[in-house]
N, CA and C atoms as a LAMMPS dump frame, in Angstrom:
ITEM: TIMESTEP
0
ITEM: NUMBER OF ATOMS
444
ITEM: BOX BOUNDS ff ff ff
-5.0000000000000000e+02 5.0000000000000000e+02
-5.0000000000000000e+02 5.0000000000000000e+02
-5.0000000000000000e+02 5.0000000000000000e+02
ITEM: ATOMS id mol type element x y z
1 1 1 N 338.143 243.05 440.033
2 1 2 C 339.507 243.214 440.527
3 1 3 C 340.532 243.021 439.439
4 2 1 N 340.355 242.167 438.735
5 2 2 C 341.118 241.845 437.524
6 2 3 C 341.224 243.103 436.589
7 3 1 N 340.15 243.746 436.283
8 3 2 C 340.115 244.826 435.433
9 3 3 C 340.561 246.175 436.013
10 4 1 N 340.54 246.163 437.449
11 4 2 C 341.304 247.363 438.262
12 4 3 C 342.7 247.279 437.969
13 5 1 N 343.091 245.804 438.095
14 5 2 C 344.583 245.697 438.026
15 5 3 C 345.091 246.077 436.897
16 6 1 N 344.484 245.622 435.675
17 6 2 C 344.815 245.908 434.34
18 6 3 C 344.841 247.433 434.008
19 7 1 N 343.878 248.297 434.511
20 7 2 C 343.826 249.636 434.531
21 7 3 C 345.229 250.247 435.092
22 8 1 N 345.54 249.685 436.419
23 8 2 C 346.654 250.265 436.986
24 8 3 C 347.859 249.94 436.379
25 9 1 N 347.911 248.69 435.833
26 9 2 C 349.249 248.345 435.002
27 9 3 C 349.504 249.126 433.925
28 10 1 N 348.337 249.378 433.165
29 10 2 C 348.332 250.339 431.952
30 10 3 C 348.716 251.784 432.27
31 11 1 N 348.252 252.289 433.274
32 11 2 C 348.667 253.495 433.886
33 11 3 C 350.116 253.463 434.221
34 12 1 N 350.539 252.511 434.839
35 12 2 C 352.046 252.509 435.41
36 12 3 C 352.872 252.409 434.103
37 13 1 N 352.556 251.674 433.136
38 13 2 C 353.299 251.459 431.823
39 13 3 C 353.388 252.91 431.171
40 14 1 N 352.334 253.611 431.086
41 14 2 C 352.199 254.977 430.435
42 14 3 C 353.084 255.93 431.188
43 15 1 N 353.235 255.863 432.485
44 15 2 C 353.956 256.871 433.155
45 15 3 C 355.5 256.523 432.966
46 16 1 N 355.765 255.188 433.028
47 16 2 C 357.219 254.848 432.873
48 16 3 C 357.607 255.085 431.396
49 17 1 N 356.71 255.024 430.357
50 17 2 C 357.121 255.304 429.039
51 17 3 C 357.439 256.926 428.929
52 18 1 N 356.512 257.633 429.556
53 18 2 C 356.743 259.145 429.593
54 18 3 C 357.983 259.381 430.323
55 19 1 N 358.202 258.967 431.33
56 19 2 C 359.585 259.111 432.047
57 19 3 C 360.643 258.79 431.17
58 20 1 N 360.585 257.705 430.479
59 20 2 C 361.658 257.52 429.53
60 20 3 C 361.894 258.388 428.392
61 21 1 N 360.8 258.883 427.853
62 21 2 C 360.822 259.924 426.865
63 21 3 C 361.457 261.131 427.4
64 22 1 N 361.114 261.511 428.487
65 22 2 C 361.818 262.807 429.237
66 22 3 C 363.03 262.591 429.525
67 23 1 N 363.503 261.428 430.03
68 23 2 C 364.906 261.148 430.329
69 23 3 C 365.7 261.26 428.944
70 24 1 N 365.17 260.583 427.826
71 24 2 C 365.896 260.672 426.678
72 24 3 C 366.214 261.909 426.084
73 25 1 N 365.1 262.867 426.147
74 25 2 C 365.231 264.194 425.57
75 25 3 C 366.371 265.083 426.397
76 26 1 N 366.16 264.88 427.812
77 26 2 C 367.087 265.466 428.697
78 26 3 C 368.518 265.112 428.387
79 27 1 N 368.822 263.84 428.182
80 27 2 C 370.149 263.394 427.897
81 27 3 C 370.695 264.039 426.563
82 28 1 N 369.785 263.942 425.542
83 28 2 C 369.921 264.422 424.2
84 28 3 C 370.273 265.848 424.323
85 29 1 N 369.532 266.734 424.992
86 29 2 C 369.77 268.139 425.233
87 29 3 C 371.113 268.364 425.999
88 30 1 N 371.304 267.572 426.909
89 30 2 C 372.677 267.749 427.542
90 30 3 C 373.858 267.448 426.808
91 31 1 N 373.583 266.554 426.01
92 31 2 C 374.81 266.216 425.089
93 31 3 C 374.993 267.407 423.918
94 32 1 N 374.012 267.869 423.34
95 32 2 C 374.12 268.985 422.53
96 32 3 C 374.679 270.118 423.185
97 33 1 N 374.384 270.539 424.408
98 33 2 C 374.931 271.679 425.079
99 33 3 C 376.272 271.53 425.293
100 34 1 N 376.733 270.166 425.594
101 34 2 C 378.276 270.062 425.733
102 34 3 C 379.048 270.122 424.524
103 35 1 N 378.394 269.798 423.415
104 35 2 C 379.07 269.821 422.084
105 35 3 C 379.124 271.196 421.745
106 36 1 N 378.233 272.049 422.314
107 36 2 C 377.925 273.403 421.786
108 36 3 C 377.158 273.691 420.486
109 37 1 N 376.202 272.727 420.53
110 37 2 C 375.05 272.899 419.33
111 37 3 C 373.766 273.386 419.774
112 38 1 N 373.362 273.167 420.88
113 38 2 C 372.159 273.705 421.386
114 38 3 C 370.89 273.433 420.478
115 39 1 N 369.899 273.853 420.953
116 39 2 C 368.638 273.548 420.182
117 39 3 C 368.399 274.604 418.877
118 40 1 N 368.029 274.056 417.954
119 40 2 C 367.743 275.046 416.727
120 40 3 C 367.651 274.198 415.403
121 41 1 N 367.251 274.958 414.517
122 41 2 C 366.868 274.201 413.259
123 41 3 C 368.158 273.513 412.473
124 42 1 N 369.298 274.18 412.937
125 42 2 C 370.579 273.542 412.198
126 42 3 C 371.533 273.039 413.365
127 43 1 N 370.916 272.884 414.533
128 43 2 C 371.777 272.356 415.679
129 43 3 C 372.722 271.2 415.292
130 44 1 N 372.41 270.174 414.436
131 44 2 C 373.346 269.238 414.167
132 44 3 C 374.584 269.604 413.36
133 45 1 N 374.287 270.595 412.509
134 45 2 C 375.561 271.089 411.658
135 45 3 C 376.326 272.094 412.315
136 46 1 N 376.104 272.603 413.378
137 46 2 C 376.779 273.902 413.916
138 46 3 C 378.058 273.177 414.842
139 47 1 N 379.049 273.819 414.818
140 47 2 C 380.103 273.634 415.912
141 47 3 C 380.946 274.951 415.871
142 48 1 N 381.759 275.063 416.742
143 48 2 C 382.395 276.314 417.16
144 48 3 C 383.198 276.899 415.902
145 49 1 N 383.642 276.03 414.96
146 49 2 C 384.586 276.502 413.841
147 49 3 C 383.597 276.98 412.631
148 50 1 N 382.346 276.871 412.722
149 50 2 C 381.449 277.249 411.542
150 50 3 C 380.557 278.416 411.865
151 51 1 N 380.407 278.752 413.176
152 51 2 C 379.561 279.873 413.499
153 51 3 C 380.417 281.042 413.992
154 52 1 N 380.705 281.76 413.058
155 52 2 C 381.454 283.048 413.201
156 52 3 C 380.822 284.491 412.844
157 53 1 N 381.019 285.498 413.533
158 53 2 C 380.331 286.66 413.247
159 53 3 C 380.871 287.216 412.048
160 54 1 N 380.172 288.057 411.137
161 54 2 C 380.853 288.676 410.055
162 54 3 C 381.483 289.87 410.424
163 55 1 N 382.862 289.87 410.724
164 55 2 C 383.551 290.895 411.293
165 55 3 C 383.716 292.038 410.109
166 56 1 N 383.865 291.447 408.909
167 56 2 C 384.184 292.419 407.742
168 56 3 C 382.861 293.265 407.499
169 57 1 N 381.709 292.778 407.748
170 57 2 C 380.445 293.542 407.475
171 57 3 C 380.4 294.463 408.675
172 58 1 N 380.614 294.057 409.817
173 58 2 C 380.561 294.915 411.03
174 58 3 C 381.533 295.992 410.965
175 59 1 N 382.801 295.843 410.615
176 59 2 C 383.756 296.937 410.389
177 59 3 C 383.356 297.796 409.398
178 60 1 N 382.891 297.317 408.207
179 60 2 C 382.424 298.185 407.173
180 60 3 C 381.139 299.036 407.614
181 61 1 N 380.236 298.675 408.567
182 61 2 C 379.384 299.473 409.075
183 61 3 C 379.762 300.51 409.964
184 62 1 N 380.766 300.06 410.628
185 62 2 C 381.352 301.116 411.74
186 62 3 C 382.097 302.19 410.999
187 63 1 N 382.908 301.664 409.873
188 63 2 C 383.618 302.759 409.004
189 63 3 C 382.655 303.842 408.524
190 64 1 N 381.387 303.244 407.953
191 64 2 C 380.49 304.113 407.272
192 64 3 C 379.629 305.04 408.179
193 65 1 N 379.427 304.518 409.443
194 65 2 C 378.993 305.479 410.511
195 65 3 C 379.965 306.464 411.06
196 66 1 N 381.392 306.205 410.942
197 66 2 C 382.37 307.083 411.531
198 66 3 C 382.388 308.19 410.271
199 67 1 N 382.36 307.87 409.062
200 67 2 C 382.489 308.891 407.946
201 67 3 C 381.301 309.698 407.886
202 68 1 N 380.091 309.216 408.369
203 68 2 C 378.901 309.853 408.376
204 68 3 C 379.096 311.047 409.5
205 69 1 N 379.485 310.506 410.604
206 69 2 C 379.662 311.46 411.817
207 69 3 C 380.69 312.55 411.34
208 70 1 N 381.698 312.202 410.743
209 70 2 C 382.932 313.169 410.35
210 70 3 C 382.319 314.194 409.42
211 71 1 N 381.553 313.731 408.305
212 71 2 C 381.001 314.544 407.273
213 71 3 C 380.1 315.486 408.121
214 72 1 N 379.208 315.089 408.968
215 72 2 C 378.122 315.951 409.596
216 72 3 C 378.717 316.629 410.356
217 73 1 N 379.837 316.475 411.114
218 73 2 C 380.487 317.315 412.216
219 73 3 C 381.171 318.54 411.149
220 74 1 N 381.751 318.185 410.02
221 74 2 C 382.319 319.184 409.259
222 74 3 C 381.272 320.208 408.554
223 75 1 N 380.169 319.585 408.279
224 75 2 C 379.165 320.482 407.736
225 75 3 C 378.59 321.48 408.763
226 76 1 N 378.528 321.05 410.139
227 76 2 C 377.967 321.741 411.05
228 76 3 C 379.206 322.805 411.455
229 77 1 N 380.414 322.462 411.337
230 77 2 C 381.467 323.53 411.616
231 77 3 C 381.501 324.698 410.463
232 78 1 N 381.102 324.204 409.178
233 78 2 C 381.13 325.076 408.167
234 78 3 C 379.762 325.725 407.839
235 79 1 N 378.852 325.427 408.873
236 79 2 C 377.572 325.904 408.843
237 79 3 C 376.726 325.744 407.447
238 80 1 N 376.817 324.496 406.935
239 80 2 C 376.598 324.127 405.516
240 80 3 C 375.343 323.167 405.6
241 81 1 N 374.21 323.68 405.55
242 81 2 C 372.881 322.854 405.659
243 81 3 C 372.884 321.805 404.516
244 82 1 N 373.15 322.008 403.301
245 82 2 C 373.209 321.081 402.318
246 82 3 C 374.129 320.007 402.479
247 83 1 N 375.372 320.248 402.84
248 83 2 C 376.291 319.168 403.194
249 83 3 C 375.877 318.326 404.384
250 84 1 N 375.329 319.046 405.296
251 84 2 C 374.713 318.244 406.533
252 84 3 C 373.724 317.336 406.093
253 85 1 N 372.682 317.775 405.408
254 85 2 C 371.693 316.915 404.867
255 85 3 C 372.261 315.727 403.949
256 86 1 N 373.403 315.976 403.24
257 86 2 C 373.848 314.794 402.472
258 86 3 C 374.6 313.891 403.392
259 87 1 N 375.253 314.455 404.417
260 87 2 C 376.034 313.588 405.462
261 87 3 C 375.06 312.627 406.13
262 88 1 N 373.862 313.373 406.633
263 88 2 C 372.876 312.549 407.571
264 88 3 C 371.987 311.709 406.681
265 89 1 N 371.78 312.089 405.534
266 89 2 C 370.843 311.32 404.637
267 89 3 C 369.506 311.984 404.534
268 90 1 N 369.018 312.173 403.545
269 90 2 C 367.715 312.823 403.196
270 90 3 C 366.524 312.259 403.993
271 91 1 N 366.377 310.936 404.295
272 91 2 C 365.373 310.194 405.061
273 91 3 C 365.602 310.114 406.586
274 92 1 N 366.625 310.936 406.952
275 92 2 C 367.01 310.965 408.437
276 92 3 C 365.964 311.488 409.232
277 93 1 N 365.667 311.104 410.277
278 93 2 C 364.652 311.986 411.079
279 93 3 C 365.139 313.148 411.642
280 94 1 N 366.417 313.364 411.788
281 94 2 C 367.149 314.487 412.246
282 94 3 C 366.86 315.615 411.028
283 95 1 N 366.986 315.111 409.762
284 95 2 C 366.895 316.143 408.729
285 95 3 C 365.404 316.592 408.471
286 96 1 N 364.395 315.666 408.959
287 96 2 C 363.099 316.204 408.844
288 96 3 C 362.772 317.106 409.756
289 97 1 N 363.321 316.964 410.865
290 97 2 C 363.159 317.986 412.201
291 97 3 C 363.884 319.345 412.129
292 98 1 N 365.135 319.236 411.48
293 98 2 C 365.91 320.452 411.548
294 98 3 C 365.742 320.903 410.088
295 99 1 N 364.982 321.783 409.679
296 99 2 C 364.782 322.482 408.4
297 99 3 C 365.934 323.451 408.284
298 100 1 N 366.147 323.943 406.95
299 100 2 C 367.196 325.007 406.56
300 100 3 C 366.836 326.361 407.431
301 101 1 N 365.639 326.697 407.847
302 101 2 C 365.453 327.864 408.573
303 101 3 C 366.011 327.413 410.07
304 102 1 N 365.784 326.163 410.662
305 102 2 C 366.124 325.924 411.907
306 102 3 C 367.699 325.413 412.191
307 103 1 N 368.409 325.314 410.884
308 103 2 C 369.773 325.012 411.126
309 103 3 C 370.615 325.872 411.746
310 104 1 N 370.67 327.158 411.511
311 104 2 C 371.593 327.996 412.428
312 104 3 C 371.409 327.843 413.849
313 105 1 N 370.152 327.617 414.409
314 105 2 C 370.043 327.477 415.856
315 105 3 C 370.476 326.086 416.172
316 106 1 N 370.387 325.141 415.49
317 106 2 C 371.041 323.902 415.733
318 106 3 C 372.526 323.96 415.855
319 107 1 N 373.155 324.676 414.818
320 107 2 C 374.65 324.762 414.844
321 107 3 C 375.088 325.529 416.093
322 108 1 N 374.234 326.471 416.511
323 108 2 C 374.482 327.302 417.748
324 108 3 C 374.462 326.436 419.008
325 109 1 N 373.357 325.463 418.967
326 109 2 C 373.189 324.611 420.038
327 109 3 C 374.427 323.594 420.093
328 110 1 N 374.795 323.12 419.255
329 110 2 C 375.912 322.267 419.033
330 110 3 C 377.225 322.818 419.683
331 111 1 N 377.427 323.924 419.156
332 111 2 C 378.614 324.623 419.534
333 111 3 C 378.581 325.076 421.086
334 112 1 N 377.431 325.457 421.745
335 112 2 C 377.235 325.618 423.085
336 112 3 C 377.433 324.427 423.783
337 113 1 N 376.949 323.197 423.351
338 113 2 C 377.077 321.922 423.867
339 113 3 C 378.695 321.553 423.992
340 114 1 N 379.296 321.946 422.772
341 114 2 C 380.917 321.691 423.004
342 114 3 C 381.59 322.539 423.821
343 115 1 N 381.09 323.781 423.992
344 115 2 C 381.73 324.681 424.911
345 115 3 C 381.487 324.177 426.428
346 116 1 N 380.168 323.844 426.681
347 116 2 C 379.969 323.297 427.986
348 116 3 C 380.751 322.168 428.249
349 117 1 N 380.78 321.163 427.53
350 117 2 C 381.681 319.942 427.904
351 117 3 C 383.153 320.569 427.998
352 118 1 N 383.662 321.326 427.345
353 118 2 C 385.099 321.744 427.51
354 118 3 C 385.14 322.41 428.909
355 119 1 N 384.145 323.238 429.304
356 119 2 C 384.251 323.861 430.631
357 119 3 C 384.245 322.82 431.845
358 120 1 N 383.236 321.906 431.557
359 120 2 C 383.095 320.901 432.57
360 120 3 C 384.404 320.074 432.644
361 121 1 N 385.118 319.912 431.557
362 121 2 C 386.424 319.082 431.708
363 121 3 C 387.586 320.088 432.18
364 122 1 N 387.464 321.376 432.022
365 122 2 C 388.574 322.192 432.66
366 122 3 C 388.302 322.248 434.282
367 123 1 N 386.942 322.119 434.681
368 123 2 C 386.666 322.149 436.06
369 123 3 C 386.966 320.606 436.671
370 124 1 N 387.402 319.811 435.871
371 124 2 C 387.603 318.425 436.189
372 124 3 C 386.44 317.382 436.449
373 125 1 N 385.331 317.731 435.729
374 125 2 C 384.069 316.943 435.835
375 125 3 C 384.03 316.316 434.405
376 126 1 N 384.247 314.983 434.499
377 126 2 C 384.207 314.324 433.18
378 126 3 C 382.789 313.856 433.184
379 127 1 N 382.546 313.376 431.783
380 127 2 C 381.222 312.805 431.461
381 127 3 C 381.048 311.539 432.43
382 128 1 N 379.66 311.437 432.85
383 128 2 C 379.51 310.295 433.74
384 128 3 C 377.81 310.216 433.498
385 129 1 N 377.245 309.163 434.463
386 129 2 C 375.973 309.031 434.417
387 129 3 C 375.065 310.42 434.568
388 130 1 N 374.189 310.763 433.58
389 130 2 C 373.466 311.851 433.857
390 130 3 C 374.012 313.23 433.227
391 131 1 N 375.1 312.945 432.342
392 131 2 C 375.516 314.115 431.717
393 131 3 C 375.644 313.812 430.205
394 132 1 N 374.957 314.378 429.406
395 132 2 C 374.708 314.452 428.123
396 132 3 C 373.305 313.858 427.684
397 133 1 N 372.954 313.251 426.546
398 133 2 C 371.867 312.885 426.134
399 133 3 C 371.212 311.886 427.055
400 134 1 N 369.932 311.848 427.354
401 134 2 C 369.246 311.15 428.222
402 134 3 C 369.673 311.341 429.85
403 135 1 N 369.709 312.597 430.151
404 135 2 C 370.435 312.973 431.463
405 135 3 C 369.514 312.45 432.634
406 136 1 N 368.169 312.19 432.307
407 136 2 C 367.424 311.797 433.556
408 136 3 C 367.659 310.18 434.068
409 137 1 N 368.149 309.627 433.032
410 137 2 C 368.463 308.268 433.377
411 137 3 C 369.527 308.141 434.383
412 138 1 N 370.432 309.074 434.705
413 138 2 C 371.46 309.069 435.624
414 138 3 C 371.144 309.836 436.724
415 139 1 N 369.9 310.431 436.889
416 139 2 C 369.319 311.202 437.993
417 139 3 C 370.253 312.55 438.023
418 140 1 N 370.751 312.802 436.909
419 140 2 C 371.448 314.273 436.789
420 140 3 C 372.756 314.24 437.64
421 141 1 N 373.277 313.031 437.957
422 141 2 C 374.667 313.169 438.605
423 141 3 C 375.887 313.238 437.765
424 142 1 N 376.866 314.017 438.088
425 142 2 C 377.967 314.16 437.378
426 142 3 C 378.962 313.081 437.975
427 143 1 N 380.004 312.629 437.007
428 143 2 C 380.868 311.559 437.567
429 143 3 C 381.764 312.426 438.57
430 144 1 N 382.54 311.609 439.491
431 144 2 C 383.289 311.985 440.401
432 144 3 C 384.31 312.867 439.787
433 145 1 N 384.916 313.925 440.493
434 145 2 C 386.113 314.927 439.913
435 145 3 C 387.107 313.909 439.59
436 146 1 N 387.853 314.332 438.716
437 146 2 C 389.175 313.688 438.35
438 146 3 C 390.25 314.225 439.147
439 147 1 N 391.035 313.593 439.831
440 147 2 C 392.011 313.97 440.584
441 147 3 C 393.55 313.794 440.003
442 148 1 N 394.172 314.834 439.781
443 148 2 C 395.365 314.582 439.024
444 148 3 C 396.599 314.439 440.214
């Protein structure tokens, strides 16, 4: 009986120790969440004033993409394959797909898409789910007509 009692007491002490560790970890986690630090490798060194997105880098990427789109659109409007390849980049998947022989058909398709968008706008049908690339995601539905 004495041996059984020692086993029970040791088990109880182990459970209490485990509960203490869990409680300590929970309170530590809660304190870090309140302080805005969270879990992570550098959790102790972070605060709201040191973690900032690199807006300059983001804006530079956005400007670069906009310049690329503008140059590609100008090349398509001029029917200039070489300028389009330069604008898209030689390693672009589009450039690998649209060869110099296919480029006139590509320009025609782009022009027809623009004409179709203009006609839809004249009809009062603006872009909505299902209009444009990825049409099946919107189940082919057009947005509600614009009422003036």
